[in-house]
C-alpha positions in Angstrom: -17.7 -24.6 13.2 -20.2 -27.0 11.5 -20.8 -30.3 13.4 -20.3 -33.5 11.4 -23.3 -35.7 11.7 -22.7 -39.2 12.6 -25.0 -41.6 10.6 -22.6 -44.6 10.9 -25.4 -46.5 12.9 -27.8 -46.2 10.1 -26.3 -49.1 7.8 -26.5 -49.1 4.1 -29.1 -49.5 1.6 -29.4 -53.1 0.4 -31.2 -54.1 -2.8 -34.6 -55.9 -2.0 -35.9 -56.4 -5.5 -34.9 -56.5 -9.1 -34.2 -53.0 -10.8 -36.9 -51.5 -12.9 -37.0 -49.0 -15.6 -39.1 -45.9 -15.1 -41.2 -44.4 -18.0 -39.9 -40.9 -17.5 -36.2 -41.7 -16.5 -33.1 -43.2 -18.2 -31.7 -44.4 -14.9 -32.5 -47.7 -13.4 -34.2 -47.6 -9.8 -33.8 -50.2 -7.2 -36.7 -50.8 -4.5 -35.6 -51.0 -1.0 -36.9 -53.4 1.8 -39.2 -52.1 4.3 -36.3 -51.8 6.7 -34.0 -49.6 4.9 -33.5 -46.2 6.5 -31.3 -43.2 6.1 -30.7 -39.9 8.1 -32.3 -36.8 6.7 -31.4 -33.3 7.7 -33.6 -30.4 6.6 -34.5 -27.0 8.0 -36.6 -28.2 10.6 -34.6 -30.9 12.2 -32.9 -34.3 11.7 -34.9 -37.6 11.0 -34.6 -41.1 10.3 -36.7 -42.0 7.3 -37.6 -45.1 5.1 -36.1 -45.3 1.6 -38.7 -46.3 -1.2 -36.2 -46.7 -4.0 -32.7 -45.5 -5.0 -31.0 -44.7 -8.4 -27.6 -43.4 -9.2 -29.0 -40.0 -9.5 -31.2 -39.7 -6.3 -33.7 -41.6 -4.2 -37.3 -41.6 -3.0 -38.0 -41.1 0.6 -41.1 -41.4 2.8 -40.8 -38.0 4.5 -41.8 -37.2 8.1 -43.6 -34.0 6.8 -44.8 -32.3 3.5 -41.7 -31.0 1.7 -41.4 -28.4 -0.7 -40.0 -28.7 -4.4 -36.6 -27.0 -4.5 -36.1 -27.5 -0.8 -32.2 -28.5 0.0 -31.6 -31.5 2.4 -28.7 -33.6 3.5 -28.9 -37.4 3.5 -26.8 -39.8 5.6 -26.2 -42.8 3.7 -24.3 -44.6 6.3 -20.7 -45.2 6.9 -20.4 -41.5 7.6 -21.4 -40.6 4.0 -23.4 -37.5 3.8 -24.7 -36.1 0.3 -26.6 -33.0 -0.5 -29.7 -33.3 -2.4 -32.7 -31.3 -3.6 -36.4 -32.0 -3.4 -37.5 -32.4 -7.1 -41.1 -34.0 -6.8 -43.5 -34.5 -4.0 -46.6 -36.8 -3.8 -48.0 -36.7 -0.1 -45.3 -37.5 2.3 -43.2 -39.2 -0.7 -40.7 -37.2 -2.1 -37.9 -37.6 -4.9 -34.5 -36.3 -4.1 -31.9 -35.6 -6.6 -28.3 -35.8 -5.7 -26.3 -32.5 -6.0 -23.0 -33.0 -7.8 
C-alpha cells in the first residue's frame, strides 16, 4: 500500500510580483517569492525545493540535482495536495514542470 505524503507544513504558493506573459507560452506565469517552497518526490528521494514561478499548466523549480526531460515527479503543493508532473525543460538546476491531467 502506497504511503500518502504529508506536505501540509509546506504552505501554499503566494504571488510575490505581477504576472508576466512569456514569449513562447499562452499562459500567464507568476513569479514567487524567495521563501516559497514545495515538496518534490522523484526517483532518488523527497526534497523541499524553491519555486521560481507557477502557471495554470505547471511551474519552474530550482532542483536539488540535474533533472532529465521526461522524468516523472510528484509535487506537494501544501494542504495535502499532491500533483503529478513531467519535466519538460531543463537549464542547469532549474527545471520546468508540466502538470499531468
